[in-house]
Every structure is written in C-alpha cells, then in structure tokens.
C-alpha positions, 0 to 999 in steps of 0.5 A: 277551399280552406274552409272545406278542409277545416270542416273535413278534418273537424268531422274526422276529429269528432269521430276520433272523439267517439273512439277516445271516449269509449276507451276512457269510460272503461277506466273512469266514470263518464260524468267525471270524464265529461266534466274534466274533458270539457272544462280543460278544453274550454281553458285551451280555447281561452287564449284565442278569445279572452279579449272578446270574453272580457267585453261581454255584458251580463245578458250575453254571458247568461245566455251562452251559459244557459245554452251550455247547460242543455249541451251539458245535459245532452252530453251526460246522457250521451256518455252514459250511452257510450259506456253501455253500447257495443256499437259506436257507429250505431250511436253516431248515426242515431245522434246525427238525427238531432239535425232532423229533430231540431225543426220539430223542437223549434216548432214545439218551443217557438211555434216555428213551423218546419219547412217542406224538406223536414216532412219529406226527410222525417219518414226516411230517417224514421225508416232508417232508425227502425232498420238500425234498431229493430233487429230483434223485433219491436224492441229497442236497446237501452243504449239506443233509447239513450242515444235518441234522448241525447239527440233530442236534447242536442236538438234543443241546444241547436235551436237555443244556440241559433237564437243567441248566435247573432249576439256572440262570436262563435268562438266565444260562445263555444268557449263559454258553453264548453266551460259550462258543460265541464261544470255540469259534469263535475257537479253531477259527479259530486252527487254520484257515488264515489268511483275508482279511476284505473290510472294507466298510460293508456287512459292518459293518452286517450284522455289527452286525445279526447280533450285536446284533439277531439274537443279543443282543436275540433271545435276551433277548426269547426268554427273556422270552417263554418266562417269560411263556407256556406251553411249548406256546405258546412251541414253536408260536411258535418254529417260525415261524422257518423261515417268516420265513426263507423270506419274507426270503430270497425278498424280500431275496436273490431266492431261488426254491423249486421247488414240491416243495421248498416242499411239503416245507417245509410238510410239515416245518412240519406235522410240528412242529405235530403233534408239539407238539399231540399231545404236549400232548394225550397229556400231558393224557390221561396226567395225567387217567389218573393222577388217576383212578387215584389217586381209585380207589385212595383209594376202595377199602376198606383191609384191616382189622386183626386187632383188633376196634377197628380199622376198615375204610375204610367205618367198619365193624368186623370184628365188626359 
C-alpha cells in the first residue's frame, strides 16, 4: 500500500512540474531551464546513492549516460513545445502516448515484435490523437507535432533504459541520467543566441518547485514506489499524470478545453488502460500455455533404448 501511495504522489508532482515549467519558461529560456533544473536535481539525489555511484565500472557509467542523452533531447523538444503551447493538458495526453509508441520503437530498433495488446490499443490511441488535435480540420498545430516528437524520443529512452535496467540500481541510473540531461541542456544553451532572464520572486519560487519537488522528490518517490509494487500497478498509476495536469491547468492557469479535445484525451487514457490490462492478460495466457506444454511434454513416454534393461517412461521394458 505504501508503494501505491508513493506512485500516486509522484504522478501529482509530475503534473505540478508541467505547471511550474510553463511558469518558468515565461521568464527564462527553456534550454537553460532544463539544463539547470535537471543538473541541480541530480545533485540533490547524489547523497542517496553516492556509494553505489563510486562502485560503477566504465561500461555501466557510459550506458547510463548514453541513455540520458536520449532523455535530454526529448526534454529539450518537450520544453520548447511547452513554451509555445496554450494547452498543457493536451500536451500531457500526447506525451503519454510514449508508452504506446515504445513497443513500435523496440520493434524498429531491436526486432522485438509488439504483443497483441499493442495492435488493439494503437487504433484507439490514434483515434484519441485525432480527436485531440484535428479540431480545425486536417491540420496539427506545431506544438502538437513537437509534443508527438518528444513522445517518440521518450519512447526511445524507455526502450534503451529497459535494456540497461538489469545492470544498474534504479536510483543510480536516474541520478546519472538527470545529470546528463542537465549537461545536454546547458551545452545546447551555449549554442543558442543570448537571452535575458527576467528575475523575480515568482521565477525563483516556480524554479525551486520544478527542481526540488517536481524532479528530485518526484523521481525519488517514483523509484521507491516502483520497487514496492508490480510493474502493471505502477504503469496504471503513472498514467494519472495527464489527468492531474488537466485539473491543475484548468484550476491554476484558467485553461479551457473544447469538448472534442476532452473526449480525445479520454480516448487516449482509455487506450493506455487497454494496453496495460491486455498486456497483462496475454502475458498470463502465454505463461499458462507454456506451463501446460511443459506438463504435456513431461507426461509423454520417452523412446526406449535398444537394451532389454532400459525402461520406458511408464516403467515397462520392451520385452515385458
């Protein structure tokens, strides 16, 4: 029960991060915000995992940092979309499609075929995306395309992160990846034209919230929660993030959604539930089938040898 509570709070903090990011990028460049936010957030996590960090070999260090680059690029695209979007909830629902895109990414990169649940959920999520974005005819806004691109990049991060997860402790991997995300953001900001930062108490407060609460505390709780509950339960809880983002953006930012877009977000939410539930059901069915096949195989009589003393599986000799 404690793990469920950790994940529940983590999804709420992630939604707070959407609102905080929107407030911050109004006063400072998005690339600089991502760089400083995640670099500081990784340093906050270091005291919780520094002993494990010191024990890493070069291969483990490079693999975690390499995966962090994909996350850094995805977040750079994401924050650019946040800066120009008028609908955070819409972006949150589009970003949640990363979970649906991930099996297709694994298929393209590593020839791992998606399960049946993916092919059932895909047309549902596509319908939701169409309802969410095509309100003005067959034309998507630039911010929607960027959110979709960020979701695709995030799916690459999901797939690559899963491949290294067996060699690293989750908190160590997260700390390293957040550090790399920060470096990517700061390096990118060096190559962009100088921007002015409108310092104010409001900016400092929202930056602190996004860095400490929506990043460091959020990832720490998420890691602790995922350790205590099953993968299916964690996945179901994590899709609450766009729902909380919708509620916060409506109450705090005065955002309004057209009925069609609201239905589209609901359809995407439904596709995620379908994918998780059906994946679990099909996995159990495959496991039961494999166990049954092993049982049948064990029950078959094995071929008897040529000698009279050799026995069949049922304990009878060839000459009996």
